[in-house]
C-alpha positions in Angstrom: 66.2 98.1 56.5 66.0 95.8 59.5 65.1 97.3 62.9 67.7 97.2 65.6 66.7 95.3 68.7 66.9 97.5 71.7 69.3 96.0 74.2 68.5 96.1 77.9 71.4 97.4 79.9 69.6 98.1 83.1 71.1 96.6 86.3 68.9 94.0 87.9 66.7 95.1 90.7 68.6 94.4 94.0 65.3 93.9 95.8 64.5 91.0 93.5 67.9 89.5 94.1 67.5 89.8 97.8 64.0 88.1 97.6 65.4 85.3 95.5 68.3 84.8 97.9 65.9 84.6 100.8 63.8 82.1 99.0 66.8 80.0 98.1 67.9 80.1 101.7 64.5 78.9 102.9 64.4 76.1 100.3 67.9 75.0 101.3 66.9 74.9 105.0 63.8 72.9 104.2 65.7 70.5 102.0 68.3 70.0 104.7 65.6 69.3 107.3 63.9 66.8 105.1 67.2 65.0 104.2 68.2 64.9 107.8 64.9 63.4 108.7 65.1 60.8 105.9 68.7 59.9 106.7 68.0 59.3 110.4 68.5 55.6 111.1 66.0 55.8 114.0 63.1 56.7 111.7 61.4 53.5 110.6 58.4 55.1 108.9 58.4 58.4 107.0 55.8 60.8 108.5 55.1 63.6 106.1 52.8 65.3 108.6 55.7 65.4 111.1 57.9 67.1 108.5 55.3 69.6 107.6 54.5 70.5 111.2 58.0 70.6 112.5 59.8 72.4 109.7 59.1 76.1 110.0 57.3 77.5 107.0 57.2 74.2 105.1 53.4 73.6 105.6 52.5 77.1 104.3 54.8 76.6 101.3 53.4 73.2 100.5 49.8 74.5 100.7 50.7 77.4 98.3 52.4 75.0 95.9 49.5 72.6 95.8 47.0 75.5 95.2 49.2 76.8 92.3 49.0 73.4 90.7 45.2 73.2 91.0 44.6 74.5 87.4 47.0 71.9 86.0 45.2 69.1 87.9 41.8 70.4 86.7 43.1 70.4 83.1 44.5 66.9 83.4 41.1 65.7 84.7 39.2 67.4 81.9 41.5 65.8 79.3 41.1 62.3 80.8 37.3 62.4 80.9 36.9 61.5 77.3 38.7 58.2 77.9 36.5 57.1 80.8 33.6 54.6 80.4 30.0 55.7 81.1 30.1 53.8 84.4 33.3 55.6 85.5 31.7 59.0 84.6 28.6 58.2 86.6 30.7 57.1 89.6 32.5 60.5 89.5 29.2 62.3 89.1 27.9 60.5 92.2 30.9 61.4 94.2 30.5 65.1 93.2 26.8 65.0 94.3 27.8 63.4 97.6 30.3 66.2 98.2 27.7 68.9 97.4 25.2 67.4 99.9 
């Protein structure tokens, strides 16, 4: 006889909903700040550093986001190594040695 799948009837944790709402609010604020900057006719050149420095919390979020993608970047690099020529691999090794020095 097939087993019944237990249904989950618990109410969602209100703390999680509050946290998500707070995150959504911050993201909306950052998006608005960036879009306001981009749509400003007086801005002739986009300055990412300006956005990061002058939008509260955006720099920290960006740093965390980049660090969370580190493993994905490392995996992409590992997968690409097999397609590189010996000269390209040696150039990469040289850059690594320079960095370690």
